[in-house]
Backbone and ligand atoms as CSV (ligand in chain L), in Angstrom:
chain,resi,resn,atom,element,x,y,z
A,1,MET,N,N,-5.770,-8.683,22.025
A,1,MET,CA,C,-5.986,-9.036,20.745
A,1,MET,C,C,-4.715,-9.199,19.999
A,2,ASP,N,N,-4.738,-10.328,19.131
A,2,ASP,CA,C,-3.365,-10.678,18.504
A,2,ASP,C,C,-3.347,-9.548,17.287
A,3,LYS,N,N,-1.914,-9.799,16.652
A,3,LYS,CA,C,-1.649,-8.892,15.585
A,3,LYS,C,C,-2.693,-8.851,14.520
A,4,GLN,N,N,-2.815,-10.149,14.006
A,4,GLN,CA,C,-3.635,-10.619,12.872
A,4,GLN,C,C,-5.133,-9.802,13.163
A,5,ALA,N,N,-5.546,-9.981,14.302
A,5,ALA,CA,C,-7.078,-9.471,14.705
A,5,ALA,C,C,-6.972,-7.937,14.461
A,6,GLN,N,N,-5.961,-7.449,15.018
A,6,GLN,CA,C,-5.855,-5.892,15.047
A,6,GLN,C,C,-5.759,-5.475,13.681
A,7,TYR,N,N,-4.800,-6.175,12.838
A,7,TYR,CA,C,-4.796,-5.815,11.238
A,7,TYR,C,C,-6.185,-5.870,10.563
A,8,SER,N,N,-6.876,-7.113,10.968
A,8,SER,CA,C,-8.175,-7.279,10.179
A,8,SER,C,C,-9.315,-5.998,10.532
A,9,GLN,N,N,-8.853,-5.647,11.684
A,9,GLN,CA,C,-9.801,-4.738,12.173
A,9,GLN,C,C,-9.582,-3.370,11.354
A,10,LEU,N,N,-8.280,-3.191,11.160
A,10,LEU,CA,C,-7.614,-1.855,10.621
A,10,LEU,C,C,-8.188,-1.914,8.959
A,11,ILE,N,N,-8.136,-3.046,8.444
A,11,ILE,CA,C,-8.471,-3.210,7.047
A,11,ILE,C,C,-9.941,-2.948,6.996
A,12,GLN,N,N,-10.823,-3.388,7.902
A,12,GLN,CA,C,-12.312,-3.174,7.840
A,12,GLN,C,C,-12.468,-1.596,7.889
A,13,LYS,N,N,-11.731,-0.812,8.898
A,13,LYS,CA,C,-11.884,0.479,8.854
A,13,LYS,C,C,-11.452,1.306,7.783
A,14,ARG,N,N,-10.361,0.749,7.071
A,14,ARG,CA,C,-9.970,1.423,5.830
A,14,ARG,C,C,-11.024,1.152,4.681
A,15,LYS,N,N,-11.595,0.083,4.684
A,15,LYS,CA,C,-12.766,-0.332,3.694
A,15,LYS,C,C,-14.057,0.793,3.846
A,16,ALA,N,N,-14.184,1.075,4.973
A,16,ALA,CA,C,-15.253,2.044,5.263
A,16,ALA,C,C,-14.915,3.482,5.203
A,17,CYS,N,N,-13.707,3.722,5.264
A,17,CYS,CA,C,-13.244,5.270,5.443
A,17,CYS,C,C,-13.549,6.096,4.089
A,18,ARG,N,N,-14.102,7.198,4.354
A,18,ARG,CA,C,-14.445,8.226,3.270
A,18,ARG,C,C,-13.904,9.600,3.632
A,19,LEU,N,N,-12.907,9.631,4.533
A,19,LEU,CA,C,-12.348,10.972,4.869
A,19,LEU,C,C,-11.997,11.675,3.763
A,20,CYS,N,N,-11.350,11.337,2.739
A,20,CYS,CA,C,-10.774,12.011,1.575
A,20,CYS,C,C,-11.800,11.931,0.298
A,21,SER,N,N,-12.602,12.965,0.538
A,21,SER,CA,C,-13.709,12.863,-0.497
A,21,SER,C,C,-13.556,12.571,-2.020
A,22,GLU,N,N,-12.316,13.039,-2.332
A,22,GLU,CA,C,-11.987,13.154,-3.819
A,22,GLU,C,C,-11.278,11.843,-4.163
A,23,LEU,N,N,-11.037,11.132,-3.405
A,23,LEU,CA,C,-10.410,9.675,-3.613
A,23,LEU,C,C,-11.278,8.721,-3.715
A,24,THR,N,N,-11.138,7.502,-4.210
A,24,THR,CA,C,-12.031,6.403,-4.462
A,24,THR,C,C,-11.473,5.124,-3.526
A,25,ASN,N,N,-12.135,4.803,-2.612
A,25,ASN,CA,C,-11.718,3.530,-1.800
A,25,ASN,C,C,-11.949,2.353,-2.619
A,26,PRO,N,N,-10.807,1.498,-2.595
A,26,PRO,CA,C,-10.886,0.183,-3.548
A,26,PRO,C,C,-12.033,-0.652,-2.981
A,27,SER,N,N,-12.525,-0.471,-2.031
A,27,SER,CA,C,-13.738,-1.259,-1.416
A,27,SER,C,C,-14.892,-1.028,-2.349
A,28,VAL,N,N,-14.872,0.126,-3.046
A,28,VAL,CA,C,-16.251,0.391,-3.760
A,28,VAL,C,C,-15.905,0.570,-5.208
A,29,TYR,N,N,-14.585,0.760,-5.737
A,29,TYR,CA,C,-14.197,0.765,-7.018
A,29,TYR,C,C,-14.469,-0.595,-7.734
A,30,GLU,N,N,-15.006,-0.534,-8.784
A,30,GLU,CA,C,-15.426,-1.820,-9.526
A,30,GLU,C,C,-16.162,-2.733,-8.487
A,31,ASN,N,N,-16.933,-2.175,-7.726
A,31,ASN,CA,C,-17.741,-3.031,-6.632
A,31,ASN,C,C,-16.757,-3.622,-5.757
A,32,GLY,N,N,-15.601,-3.319,-5.599
A,32,GLY,CA,C,-14.398,-3.945,-4.606
A,32,GLY,C,C,-13.961,-5.198,-5.232
A,33,ALA,N,N,-14.003,-5.406,-6.507
A,33,ALA,CA,C,-13.547,-6.662,-7.065
A,33,ALA,C,C,-12.203,-7.095,-6.901
A,34,PHE,N,N,-11.233,-6.062,-6.766
A,34,PHE,CA,C,-9.866,-6.304,-6.472
A,34,PHE,C,C,-9.468,-6.053,-5.051
A,35,ASP,N,N,-10.415,-5.616,-4.176
A,35,ASP,CA,C,-9.961,-5.224,-2.862
A,35,ASP,C,C,-10.017,-6.501,-2.019
A,36,LYS,N,N,-8.877,-6.993,-1.551
A,36,LYS,CA,C,-8.758,-8.399,-0.751
A,36,LYS,C,C,-9.069,-8.012,0.796
A,37,GLU,N,N,-9.733,-9.014,1.228
A,37,GLU,CA,C,-10.009,-8.982,2.778
A,37,GLU,C,C,-8.862,-9.171,3.552
A,38,GLU,N,N,-7.753,-9.487,2.994
A,38,GLU,CA,C,-6.397,-9.860,3.736
A,38,GLU,C,C,-5.279,-8.762,3.776
A,39,HIS,N,N,-5.659,-7.638,3.034
A,39,HIS,CA,C,-4.705,-6.497,2.904
A,39,HIS,C,C,-5.136,-5.041,3.124
A,40,ILE,N,N,-4.311,-4.229,3.817
A,40,ILE,CA,C,-4.720,-2.868,4.056
A,40,ILE,C,C,-4.888,-2.155,2.702
A,41,GLY,N,N,-4.044,-2.516,1.663
A,41,GLY,CA,C,-3.810,-1.885,0.525
A,41,GLY,C,C,-3.193,-2.435,-0.674
A,42,PRO,N,N,-3.349,-2.297,-1.810
A,42,PRO,CA,C,-2.920,-2.926,-2.922
A,42,PRO,C,C,-1.392,-3.445,-2.891
A,43,TRP,N,N,-0.472,-2.279,-2.303
A,43,TRP,CA,C,0.823,-2.611,-2.269
A,43,TRP,C,C,1.090,-3.714,-1.236
A,44,THR,N,N,0.282,-3.878,-0.260
A,44,THR,CA,C,0.571,-4.963,0.774
A,44,THR,C,C,0.284,-6.317,0.148
A,45,ARG,N,N,-0.395,-6.364,-0.899
A,45,ARG,CA,C,-0.596,-7.790,-1.475
A,45,ARG,C,C,0.774,-8.186,-2.138
A,46,TRP,N,N,1.677,-7.272,-2.246
A,46,TRP,CA,C,3.020,-7.784,-2.763
A,46,TRP,C,C,3.792,-7.989,-1.688
A,47,GLN,N,N,3.951,-7.328,-0.616
A,47,GLN,CA,C,4.668,-7.597,0.536
A,47,GLN,C,C,3.716,-7.376,1.934
A,48,GLY,N,N,3.284,-8.275,2.604
A,48,GLY,CA,C,2.447,-8.043,3.769
A,48,GLY,C,C,2.550,-8.880,4.932
A,49,ASN,N,N,4.010,-8.882,5.202
A,49,ASN,CA,C,4.416,-9.758,6.421
A,49,ASN,C,C,4.343,-8.978,7.775
A,50,LEU,N,N,3.458,-9.293,8.556
A,50,LEU,CA,C,3.166,-8.587,9.626
A,50,LEU,C,C,4.414,-8.530,10.688
A,51,ASP,N,N,5.263,-9.456,10.476
A,51,ASP,CA,C,6.388,-9.457,11.482
A,51,ASP,C,C,7.638,-8.974,10.670
A,52,ALA,N,N,7.336,-8.379,9.578
A,52,ALA,CA,C,8.611,-7.825,8.748
A,52,ALA,C,C,9.418,-6.981,9.761
A,53,GLU,N,N,10.961,-7.107,9.331
A,53,GLU,CA,C,11.832,-6.276,10.064
A,53,GLU,C,C,11.975,-4.845,9.128
A,54,LEU,N,N,11.546,-4.991,7.889
A,54,LEU,CA,C,11.674,-3.799,7.037
A,54,LEU,C,C,10.299,-3.471,6.529
A,55,MET,N,N,9.889,-2.321,6.687
A,55,MET,CA,C,8.640,-1.641,6.113
A,55,MET,C,C,9.015,-0.517,5.022
A,56,VAL,N,N,8.441,-0.626,3.816
A,56,VAL,CA,C,8.699,0.369,2.843
A,56,VAL,C,C,7.356,1.035,2.609
A,57,ILE,N,N,7.363,2.462,2.599
A,57,ILE,CA,C,6.247,3.243,2.492
A,57,ILE,C,C,6.265,4.080,1.198
A,58,GLY,N,N,5.468,3.668,0.219
A,58,GLY,CA,C,5.270,4.682,-0.828
A,58,GLY,C,C,4.168,5.826,-0.665
A,59,GLN,N,N,4.193,6.628,-1.763
A,59,GLN,CA,C,3.255,7.853,-1.613
A,59,GLN,C,C,1.854,7.361,-1.670
A,60,ASP,N,N,1.410,7.017,-2.856
A,60,ASP,CA,C,0.246,6.046,-3.014
A,60,ASP,C,C,0.258,5.214,-4.141
A,61,TRP,N,N,-0.685,4.374,-4.155
A,61,TRP,CA,C,-0.443,3.140,-5.121
A,61,TRP,C,C,-0.875,3.661,-6.602
A,62,GLY,N,N,-1.629,4.637,-6.877
A,62,GLY,CA,C,-1.840,5.123,-8.218
A,62,GLY,C,C,-3.252,5.501,-8.549
A,63,GLY,N,N,-3.596,5.286,-9.728
A,63,GLY,CA,C,-4.866,5.613,-10.133
A,63,GLY,C,C,-5.734,4.535,-10.345
A,64,GLU,N,N,-7.169,4.915,-10.734
A,64,GLU,CA,C,-8.054,3.913,-10.753
A,64,GLU,C,C,-7.926,3.021,-11.941
A,65,ASP,N,N,-7.468,3.689,-13.156
A,65,ASP,CA,C,-7.343,2.760,-14.456
A,65,ASP,C,C,-6.182,1.829,-14.108
A,66,PHE,N,N,-5.089,2.133,-13.434
A,66,PHE,CA,C,-4.036,1.241,-13.224
A,66,PHE,C,C,-4.322,0.232,-12.420
A,67,TYR,N,N,-5.112,0.640,-11.426
A,67,TYR,CA,C,-5.699,-0.453,-10.285
A,67,TYR,C,C,-6.542,-1.457,-11.045
A,68,VAL,N,N,-7.412,-1.220,-11.987
A,68,VAL,CA,C,-8.161,-2.359,-12.595
A,68,VAL,C,C,-7.401,-2.849,-13.747
A,69,THR,N,N,-6.458,-2.343,-14.549
A,69,THR,CA,C,-5.514,-2.942,-15.600
A,69,THR,C,C,-4.820,-4.026,-14.863
A,70,TYR,N,N,-4.181,-3.790,-13.534
A,70,TYR,CA,C,-3.361,-4.785,-13.003
A,70,TYR,C,C,-4.159,-5.621,-11.837
A,71,ARG,N,N,-5.463,-5.473,-11.867
A,71,ARG,CA,C,-6.234,-6.349,-10.836
A,71,ARG,C,C,-5.942,-6.186,-9.406
A,72,GLY,N,N,-5.624,-4.883,-9.222
A,72,GLY,CA,C,-5.277,-4.525,-7.659
A,72,GLY,C,C,-3.911,-5.111,-7.087
A,73,ILE,N,N,-3.077,-5.440,-7.852
A,73,ILE,CA,C,-1.745,-5.842,-7.560
A,73,ILE,C,C,-0.657,-5.222,-8.558
A,74,GLY,N,N,0.583,-4.980,-8.126
A,74,GLY,CA,C,1.317,-4.254,-8.749
A,74,GLY,C,C,1.848,-4.965,-10.255
A,75,ASP,N,N,2.331,-4.070,-10.966
A,75,ASP,CA,C,2.839,-4.457,-12.382
A,75,ASP,C,C,4.081,-5.011,-12.294
A,76,ASP,N,N,4.486,-6.008,-12.868
A,76,ASP,CA,C,5.953,-6.570,-12.776
A,76,ASP,C,C,6.916,-5.709,-13.610
A,77,GLU,N,N,6.349,-4.913,-14.628
A,77,GLU,CA,C,7.249,-4.286,-15.487
A,77,GLU,C,C,7.369,-2.809,-15.232
A,78,ASN,N,N,6.532,-2.488,-14.035
A,78,ASN,CA,C,6.564,-1.074,-13.581
A,78,ASN,C,C,7.918,-0.720,-13.330
A,79,ALA,N,N,8.490,0.546,-13.612
A,79,ALA,CA,C,9.749,0.888,-13.286
A,79,ALA,C,C,10.262,0.994,-11.688
A,80,THR,N,N,9.096,1.516,-11.024
A,80,THR,CA,C,9.452,1.613,-9.663
A,80,THR,C,C,9.425,0.283,-8.848
A,81,ASN,N,N,8.580,-0.511,-9.411
A,81,ASN,CA,C,8.566,-1.907,-8.727
A,81,ASN,C,C,9.915,-2.569,-9.073
A,82,LYS,N,N,10.472,-2.520,-10.158
A,82,LYS,CA,C,11.694,-3.012,-10.621
A,82,LYS,C,C,12.927,-2.596,-9.881
A,83,THR,N,N,12.884,-1.259,-9.867
A,83,THR,CA,C,14.064,-0.741,-9.086
A,83,THR,C,C,14.041,-1.077,-7.603
A,84,ILE,N,N,12.984,-1.002,-6.988
A,84,ILE,CA,C,12.787,-1.455,-5.645
A,84,ILE,C,C,13.416,-2.952,-5.428
A,85,ARG,N,N,12.841,-3.934,-6.277
A,85,ARG,CA,C,13.396,-5.227,-6.135
A,85,ARG,C,C,14.798,-5.178,-6.460
A,86,GLU,N,N,15.271,-4.452,-7.199
A,86,GLU,CA,C,16.898,-4.529,-7.500
A,86,GLU,C,C,17.756,-3.901,-6.304
A,87,LEU,N,N,17.171,-2.935,-5.630
A,87,LEU,CA,C,17.761,-2.241,-4.417
A,87,LEU,C,C,17.726,-3.303,-3.413
A,88,LEU,N,N,16.499,-3.853,-3.147
A,88,LEU,CA,C,16.588,-4.642,-2.138
A,88,LEU,C,C,17.518,-6.057,-2.393
A,89,THR,N,N,17.425,-6.508,-3.513
A,89,THR,CA,C,18.498,-7.646,-3.844
A,89,THR,C,C,19.899,-7.208,-3.559
A,90,PHE,N,N,20.307,-5.929,-3.835
A,90,PHE,CA,C,21.496,-5.296,-3.728
A,90,PHE,C,C,21.893,-5.389,-2.136
A,91,ILE,N,N,20.960,-5.150,-1.394
A,91,ILE,CA,C,21.129,-5.237,0.245
A,91,ILE,C,C,20.880,-6.604,0.877
A,92,GLY,N,N,20.897,-7.646,0.025
A,92,GLY,CA,C,20.590,-8.929,0.452
A,92,GLY,C,C,19.317,-9.403,0.821
A,93,VAL,N,N,18.255,-8.647,0.317
A,93,VAL,CA,C,16.905,-8.891,0.543
A,93,VAL,C,C,16.130,-9.215,-0.568
A,94,PRO,N,N,16.238,-10.315,-1.353
A,94,PRO,CA,C,15.590,-10.497,-2.568
A,94,PRO,C,C,14.129,-10.821,-2.388
A,95,ILE,N,N,13.130,-10.241,-3.212
A,95,ILE,CA,C,11.924,-10.521,-3.241
A,95,ILE,C,C,11.459,-10.820,-4.538
A,96,GLU,N,N,10.226,-11.432,-4.584
A,96,GLU,CA,C,9.549,-11.755,-5.819
A,96,GLU,C,C,9.129,-10.415,-6.483
A,97,LEU,N,N,8.848,-10.458,-7.757
A,97,LEU,CA,C,7.974,-9.330,-8.481
A,97,LEU,C,C,6.596,-9.336,-7.934
A,98,PRO,N,N,5.901,-8.352,-8.120
A,98,PRO,CA,C,4.424,-8.280,-7.253
A,98,PRO,C,C,3.513,-9.458,-7.718
A,99,GLN,N,N,3.596,-9.716,-9.115
A,99,GLN,CA,C,2.613,-10.625,-9.613
A,99,GLN,C,C,2.802,-12.240,-9.130
A,100,ARG,N,N,3.988,-12.214,-8.757
A,100,ARG,CA,C,4.412,-13.684,-8.311
A,100,ARG,C,C,4.612,-14.110,-6.671
A,101,ALA,N,N,4.663,-12.645,-6.021
A,101,ALA,CA,C,4.718,-12.799,-4.770
A,101,ALA,C,C,3.341,-13.091,-3.851
A,102,HIS,N,N,3.670,-14.013,-2.868
A,102,HIS,CA,C,2.548,-14.160,-1.875
A,102,HIS,C,C,2.966,-14.113,-0.366
A,103,GLY,N,N,2.598,-12.931,0.196
A,103,GLY,CA,C,2.816,-12.650,1.434
A,103,GLY,C,C,4.178,-12.095,1.542
A,104,GLY,N,N,5.299,-12.779,1.159
A,104,GLY,CA,C,6.488,-12.043,1.169
A,104,GLY,C,C,7.052,-11.900,2.642
A,105,SER,N,N,8.367,-11.364,2.758
A,105,SER,CA,C,9.100,-11.312,4.229
A,105,SER,C,C,9.049,-9.863,4.709
A,106,LEU,N,N,8.550,-8.932,3.838
A,106,LEU,CA,C,8.717,-7.384,4.161
A,106,LEU,C,C,7.126,-7.018,4.183
A,107,PHE,N,N,7.091,-5.628,4.579
A,107,PHE,CA,C,5.778,-5.042,4.627
A,107,PHE,C,C,5.682,-3.864,3.734
A,108,PHE,N,N,5.004,-3.730,2.693
A,108,PHE,CA,C,4.831,-2.467,1.989
A,108,PHE,C,C,3.602,-1.987,2.120
A,109,THR,N,N,3.566,-0.681,2.214
A,109,THR,CA,C,2.298,0.005,2.287
A,109,THR,C,C,2.365,1.476,1.486
A,110,ASN,N,N,1.262,2.294,1.700
A,110,ASN,CA,C,1.224,3.581,1.015
A,110,ASN,C,C,0.757,4.507,2.027
A,111,SER,N,N,1.209,5.834,1.955
A,111,SER,CA,C,0.787,6.747,2.769
A,111,SER,C,C,-0.673,7.151,2.417
A,112,ILE,N,N,-1.076,7.065,1.227
A,112,ILE,CA,C,-2.368,7.247,0.914
A,112,ILE,C,C,-3.044,6.018,0.277
A,113,LEU,N,N,-4.069,5.474,0.836
A,113,LEU,CA,C,-4.617,4.071,0.598
A,113,LEU,C,C,-5.719,3.977,-0.472
A,114,CYS,N,N,-6.107,5.192,-0.934
A,114,CYS,CA,C,-7.260,5.250,-1.841
A,114,CYS,C,C,-6.653,5.614,-3.254
A,115,LEU,N,N,-7.558,5.543,-4.222
A,115,LEU,CA,C,-7.201,5.732,-5.554
A,115,LEU,C,C,-7.634,7.130,-6.113
A,116,ARG,N,N,-6.690,7.676,-7.022
A,116,ARG,CA,C,-6.756,8.941,-7.497
A,116,ARG,C,C,-7.438,8.597,-8.960
A,117,ALA,N,N,-8.310,9.514,-9.271
A,117,ALA,CA,C,-8.938,9.442,-10.802
A,117,ALA,C,C,-8.002,9.716,-11.836
A,118,GLU,N,N,-7.056,10.796,-11.354
A,118,GLU,CA,C,-6.241,11.274,-12.414
A,118,GLU,C,C,-5.028,10.140,-12.664
A,119,GLY,N,N,-4.633,9.249,-11.845
A,119,GLY,CA,C,-3.695,8.280,-12.343
A,119,GLY,C,C,-2.447,8.640,-11.682
A,120,LEU,N,N,-1.262,8.038,-12.057
A,120,LEU,CA,C,0.017,8.063,-11.381
A,120,LEU,C,C,0.543,9.456,-11.478
A,121,THR,N,N,0.241,10.252,-12.314
A,121,THR,CA,C,0.797,11.515,-12.708
A,121,THR,C,C,-0.250,12.771,-12.025
A,122,GLY,N,N,-1.292,12.249,-11.344
A,122,GLY,CA,C,-2.180,13.243,-10.970
A,122,GLY,C,C,-1.668,13.822,-9.467
A,123,ARG,N,N,-2.414,14.790,-9.216
A,123,ARG,CA,C,-1.938,15.560,-8.025
A,123,ARG,C,C,-2.177,14.903,-6.565
A,124,THR,N,N,-1.636,15.228,-5.604
A,124,THR,CA,C,-1.847,14.772,-4.265
A,124,THR,C,C,-2.119,16.004,-3.380
A,125,LYS,N,N,-2.861,15.834,-2.344
A,125,LYS,CA,C,-3.250,16.858,-1.393
A,125,LYS,C,C,-2.530,16.573,-0.167
A,126,GLU,N,N,-2.135,17.842,0.505
A,126,GLU,CA,C,-1.694,17.447,1.898
A,126,GLU,C,C,-2.512,16.812,2.828
A,127,GLY,N,N,-3.754,17.138,2.748
A,127,GLY,CA,C,-4.896,16.529,3.563
A,127,GLY,C,C,-5.099,15.183,3.538
A,128,TRP,N,N,-4.857,14.590,2.433
A,128,TRP,CA,C,-4.965,13.294,2.150
A,128,TRP,C,C,-3.723,12.450,2.839
A,129,PHE,N,N,-2.487,13.048,2.883
A,129,PHE,CA,C,-1.352,12.405,3.626
A,129,PHE,C,C,-1.699,12.531,5.132
A,130,LYS,N,N,-2.209,13.725,5.684
A,130,LYS,CA,C,-2.493,14.000,7.008
A,130,LYS,C,C,-3.647,12.762,7.478
A,131,ASN,N,N,-4.627,12.735,6.648
A,131,ASN,CA,C,-5.802,11.847,7.085
A,131,ASN,C,C,-5.245,10.331,7.137
A,132,CYS,N,N,-4.578,9.894,6.228
A,132,CYS,CA,C,-4.344,8.490,5.917
A,132,CYS,C,C,-3.219,8.151,6.889
A,133,SER,N,N,-2.323,8.936,7.132
A,133,SER,CA,C,-1.254,8.718,8.019
A,133,SER,C,C,-1.499,8.749,9.475
A,134,ARG,N,N,-2.414,9.516,9.877
A,134,ARG,CA,C,-2.932,9.518,11.148
A,134,ARG,C,C,-3.791,8.332,11.369
A,135,VAL,N,N,-4.738,8.052,10.547
A,135,VAL,CA,C,-5.654,6.927,10.880
A,135,VAL,C,C,-5.185,5.647,10.532
A,136,PHE,N,N,-4.413,5.438,9.454
A,136,PHE,CA,C,-3.924,4.198,9.191
A,136,PHE,C,C,-2.456,3.920,9.106
A,137,LEU,N,N,-1.504,4.786,8.676
A,137,LEU,CA,C,-0.134,4.552,8.549
A,137,LEU,C,C,0.396,4.339,9.851
A,138,ARG,N,N,0.356,5.301,10.830
A,138,ARG,CA,C,0.840,5.217,12.069
A,138,ARG,C,C,0.273,3.863,12.699
A,139,PRO,N,N,-0.909,3.504,12.698
A,139,PRO,CA,C,-1.145,2.255,13.315
A,139,PRO,C,C,-0.611,0.951,12.678
A,140,GLN,N,N,-0.396,0.992,11.330
A,140,GLN,CA,C,0.573,-0.018,10.716
A,140,GLN,C,C,1.867,-0.189,11.068
A,141,ILE,N,N,2.504,1.094,11.319
A,141,ILE,CA,C,3.964,0.940,11.870
A,141,ILE,C,C,3.934,0.468,13.257
A,142,GLU,N,N,3.025,0.890,14.052
A,142,GLU,CA,C,3.015,0.504,15.394
A,142,GLU,C,C,2.720,-0.956,15.543
A,143,LEU,N,N,1.851,-1.615,14.611
A,143,LEU,CA,C,1.348,-2.998,14.779
A,143,LEU,C,C,2.740,-3.765,14.094
A,144,VAL,N,N,3.132,-3.491,12.953
A,144,VAL,CA,C,4.230,-4.356,12.379
A,144,VAL,C,C,5.585,-4.171,13.305
A,145,ASN,N,N,5.796,-2.923,13.716
A,145,ASN,CA,C,6.820,-2.619,14.627
A,145,ASN,C,C,8.179,-3.144,13.921
A,146,PRO,N,N,8.395,-2.569,12.796
A,146,PRO,CA,C,9.620,-3.026,12.043
A,146,PRO,C,C,10.991,-2.425,12.567
A,147,LYS,N,N,12.156,-3.068,12.420
A,147,LYS,CA,C,13.386,-2.457,12.774
A,147,LYS,C,C,13.705,-1.216,11.904
A,148,VAL,N,N,13.200,-1.149,10.529
A,148,VAL,CA,C,13.719,-0.206,9.602
A,148,VAL,C,C,12.417,0.218,8.948
A,149,VAL,N,N,12.112,1.531,8.809
A,149,VAL,CA,C,11.102,1.944,8.000
A,149,VAL,C,C,11.743,2.803,6.875
A,150,ALA,N,N,11.477,2.412,5.534
A,150,ALA,CA,C,12.156,3.175,4.444
A,150,ALA,C,C,10.823,3.977,3.795
A,151,THR,N,N,11.136,5.241,3.453
A,151,THR,CA,C,10.161,5.898,2.883
A,151,THR,C,C,10.550,6.230,1.460
A,152,LEU,N,N,9.607,6.302,0.373
A,152,LEU,CA,C,9.931,6.521,-0.855
A,152,LEU,C,C,9.430,8.192,-1.253
A,153,GLY,N,N,10.042,8.738,-2.243
A,153,GLY,CA,C,9.665,10.083,-2.700
A,153,GLY,C,C,8.333,10.474,-2.494
A,154,PHE,N,N,8.047,11.586,-1.846
A,154,PHE,CA,C,6.640,12.029,-1.924
A,154,PHE,C,C,6.680,13.402,-2.540
A,155,LYS,N,N,5.519,13.784,-3.127
A,155,LYS,CA,C,5.469,14.916,-3.918
A,155,LYS,C,C,3.990,15.464,-3.774
A,156,LEU,N,N,4.046,16.948,-3.186
A,156,LEU,CA,C,2.710,17.458,-3.109
A,156,LEU,C,C,2.686,18.436,-4.397
A,157,SER,N,N,1.485,18.300,-5.027
A,157,SER,CA,C,1.231,19.351,-6.057
A,157,SER,C,C,-0.115,20.080,-5.892
L,1,SF4,S1,S,-6.912,7.781,1.612
L,1,SF4,FE1,FE,-7.005,6.851,3.739
L,1,SF4,S2,S,-7.836,8.328,4.921
L,1,SF4,FE2,FE,-8.329,8.930,2.896
L,1,SF4,S3,S,-10.371,8.025,2.604
L,1,SF4,FE3,FE,-8.899,6.536,1.937
L,1,SF4,S4,S,-8.265,5.171,3.581
L,1,SF4,FE4,FE,-9.449,6.999,4.523
């Protein structure tokens, strides 16, 4: 099976996943209005190149309100997004801001792919990291097989 077909299978598996009962899968939130068929998660809509040499892994994408406000794709004015773009530009890897990017040259994803009710400042649970890393993050790393994997700050609370 080719890379794209494997990725599509993983996306469908994520849409059906209910392992973390306190989180909301984007496939059901707002009837899945912003959950695209082509992406494993909202951050991958920004950068989702399956042949990327650099993969960036964030903690989670955020909360339900944020997801609806920005229609399932990142906010160009978000401080984290701006900083990531500046840092990548600094090392010679310029990318568009999320609302303007289409596919991109990198692969961005999150350790936790579902949405928290509390929003960006809400708590995270160890079990969510364990579940999603085992079932979805590791397969993404193996599939893309990047030269470099960069992880952003993670916080358990
Ligand atoms: S966060 Fe990951 S493991 Fe947990 S329910 Fe969502 S897709 Fe499944």
